[in-house]
C-alpha positions, 0 to 999 in steps of 0.5 A, a space after each residue: 477481561 481478556 484484552 482483544 487482539 487488534 488487527 493493526 496497532 502501531 508502535 509508538 514510544 518516546 522518539 515519536 513523542 519527542 519529535 511531535 513535541 519539538 514540532 509543536 513548540 517550533 510553531 511550524 506544523 504544516 509542510 516544512 523541514 521535517 517533510 523534506 527530511 522524511 523525503 530524503 531519508 525515505 528515498 535513501 531507504 528504498 533506493 530511489 532518486 526522489 521521494 515526494 510525500 503526500 497526504 495518502 497513498 490514494 493521493 499519491 496514485 492520483 497525482 502520479 496519474 495526473 503527472 504522467 498525463 493519463 486522462 480521458 480516452 486512456 486505459 489503465 490496466 490494474 487488478 480487481 483484487 485491491 482496495 477500491 482506492 486503486 481503481 478510484 484513482 484511475 476513475 478520478 483522472 477520467 481514464 478507463 480502468 481495465 481489470 485483469 484477474 490475479 494469479 492464484 499463487 501471489 494474488 498479484 496480476 502477472 505481466 503475461 495477463 496484463 500484456 494480453 489486455 493491452 490495446 492502443 488506448 493503454 497508457 499505464 499499468 497500475 499493479 499492486 504488491 498485494 498484502 506485501 507479496 512482491 510483484 514480478 518487477 522485472 517482468 513489468 519493466 520489460 513489458 512497459 519498455 516493449 509497449 512504451 507504458 507508464 508503470 505506477 506501482 501500488 505499494 500501499 502494503 509493501 513498505 520494506 519489501 524486496 523484489 529482484 534484489 532491490 527494495 520495492 520503490 527503488 529507482 529502476 527506470 524513468 517511467 516507473 513510479 511507486 506509491 506507498 501508504 503510511 496509514 495507521 495500520 501499516 508497518 510504517 505508521 503515521 496519522 495518515 500519509 503516503 509517498 511517491 518514489 521515482 527516478 525522474 527529477 522533472 516528474 518529481 517536481 511536477 508532483 511536488 507542485 500538483 500536491 499543493 495547488 499547483 503553486 510554484 513555491 510552498 509556504 516553507 520556501 516563502 517563509 525561509 526566503 528573505 526576498 518577497 516573491 508571490 506564489 503563482 499557480 502554474 498548474 491546476 493542482 490539489 491539496 494533497 500535501 503532508 505536514 511536519 506534524 505527520 512527518 515527525 511521527 513518520 521519521 521516528 517510525 522509519 528508524 524502527 521499520 527494519 525491526 518492525 519487519 523482523 518482528 512481523 516475520 517472526 510472528 508469521 513464522 509462528 502462525 505457519 507452525 501453529 496453523 499447519 495441523 488445523 483442518 479447514 484452513 491453509 496459510 497463504 504461501 509466500 516467499 522466504 525472506 532473503 536478499 532477492 525477495 522479501 514479503 512485506 507482510 502487511 497481511 497474514 491471510 488464510 484460506 477457509 474451505 467451504 462456502 463463502 458464508 462459512 468464511 464470514 461466520 468464522 470472521 464474525 465469531 472470531 471478532 465476537 471473541 476479541 480477535 480482530 479478524 478481517 476480510 481483505 478484500 471484496 474484489 472491486 468489480 463486486 462493489 455496487 458502483 463498479 458492478 454498475 460501471 463494469 457489468 458482469 466480469 469473468 474474474 474467477 480467481 478474484 471472486 474466489 479470493 473475495 469469498 475464501 480469504 481471512 486475515 488474522 491480526 499481525 502487529 508488533 505488539 503481539 506476543 507468541 501467546 497472542 498468536 496461539 490465542 488467535 489460532 485457538 479462536 480460529 479453530 473454535 470458530 471453524 468447528 462452530 461454523 
């Protein structure tokens, strides 16, 4: 039987195995020296002053909002075209999500659209680098400065991306926090995990405390300190810490990340070529990689012409034939909970994207033959549906 072409499959080898085995043999698998090592190296990689590792990107978003003092009575402007975790995090702090429609070319919210939604209750902006397409970071920085707002970037899709000649997550100002995901289908994969990068040392320290019950010291610090000192809760915290066992995988992945991104760029270029003559679909536009901007290519998407049901039938047929096609995403305001929460909203571009976009597999185990097979099965599915 022909092997399926999986949507997201991480690349692990002896480097991850060695670090995991060493961690197990050390007897210390919780938050400890490897988490600290990853935080230092990840901060250097993206160009940030500080990085704080968390149990997930969702945890990073939630902790960022809490650390910035966002809560009941506040509004946070964000995108409807994202995974529900983005908006859930806003809800969990008691703030009100304000959804602004996306731009057709990037599928990201624009600074101009966000500015039109700002009120006296607006406390923060939570834009998303959707699919890895970089945001207009300079525009958001200027907007935040004019209106004295926090910017909490959801960069779950964007590790390794570049915007305005800096890696996404680089420190640009003290009111910026950037949240990353290390979920198994991401370019930097781990057994779950996330991180916040930021410039403000005091704010980073607050997130470090909040991620582990609000305690003034963690277990590793207590273990390595020769003097006894009780841990005291100085804030109402959470259980959102990362572990050395997860960081062992993350450290090895970080060393390979640039190679992973280059492989994804090559495979994406082959998709571009093969899809050009295919009728009924169009590859989503993206900027060419360079020093000023780099799409992180978490997702490779195509637009499917015709009614929404046709797109869904194409996805179903491809999956039945061993191709890990998917839909990213159904806009947040169309989920049952948020339909009840927001009522009817006029967000035409997000509605269009929800109905017409299809994601094809893009991961570093794929070969050119795999790309050819995916395009062939897409063509067959389009013809049948």
